[in-house]
N, C-alpha and C positions, 0 to 999 in steps of 0.2 A: 511280446505281450501275449497272454494266453486268456482266452475268453470262454466261458461256459454259459450256455443259455439257461435261464431260469425256467424250470418246468411248469410253474404255476403263475397265474396272474396275480399281480399285487392287489391287495384289498385297499391299501392306502398309497398315496403318492410317495416317491422318494423325497425325503426332506433334505434340502440343500440350500439353506438361506445363505446370504452373503457373509454372515458373521457367526461362526460357531465357536468364538473365542472362549466362551464360558465352559467348554467341554474339553476334557483330555481323554485320550484312549491309552490304556495300558495293556500290553500283550505279554503273555508268558509263553515263550517258545523254548522248550527243552531246558528250563531252568534259567533262561536269560529273560529279564524284564525289559521291554522296550516301551518308551514313552513317545507319544505323538499327538497329533491333532485329529479331530473328527472332520473329515471332508464332507461326507453326506451319510445319510442313514435311511433305511427302510425297515420294515418288519422282517425282511429276509437277509439283510446284510448291511455292511458299512464300508466306507472308504477310509483307510488309515493313512495319514500323512506323517511320515517320519523324516528325520534329518540324517539318518544313518542308513547305509545300504546293507542291511542285514537280512532282508526278506527276499532278495532277488532269486536265490536258489531254493526257496522254501515253498514253491507252488505245490499244492495238494497236501501241505503239512497241516496238522491240527494245531490250533492255538486255544488257550484259555485267555479271556480278557475281561476288561471292565471299562465302562464309560463312566467317567467321574465328572460330576457337575462342579461349577466354580467353587473354590474354597472347600472342596470335599464335602459339600452339604448333602450329596446323594451319590450313590454308586449303583450301577446296573451291570450285572455279570452276564457273560455269554461264553459259549463254546462255538468254535467255527473252523472253517477250512480256508486257507489262502487260495484264492481262485486265480488271481492275476497280479502282476506287479509291473510298474513302469516308473520312469524318472520324468519329472516335470518341473519346470521353473514357474513359480507362482509369486508374483510381486517381487521379482528379483531374488527369490530364495529357491534353491534347488531342493525339491522334496522327493523322497523315495516313497511311492504310493503303492498301496496294496488293497485289493478288493477281497473282503472277507465275507463268506457266506455262512450265516448262522446254521448250526445243526438243528435248532428248533426256532421257529418264528418267535420274535420278541413282541411283547405287548408294549408298544411305545407309550411313554407317559403323556399326561395332559400337556405338560410344558413343551414337549417335542411336537405333539400334534398341533398346538397353538402356533408354533413356529412355521409349520407347513402351511398354515392359512396366510402367513405373511408373504409367501412367495408369489411373485407376479410374473 
């Protein structure tokens, strides 16, 4: 696992509610589109949960991506860098996890901010 410290302080907390099932993350890496789940998100980056081990050798690679709301009702685009990867078992499913740091801070939507208020 490879970790990089964030240089700035977060303005808002990382959003990591128990259920982000209404969101999908799509990554475009050198012409290959990967589909996964949203593990958590802040204005500086997100955690991508994939079911294929395709990002393990891609640390420091640039990616284009989007966060897609349930049923495609909304989409938020981003550019970022893969900062770290790891494998983890969550609820008996093996996930290949990647931390992606955005090239520019995202302005999180009201619905995402509302979810952050649900965290206890």
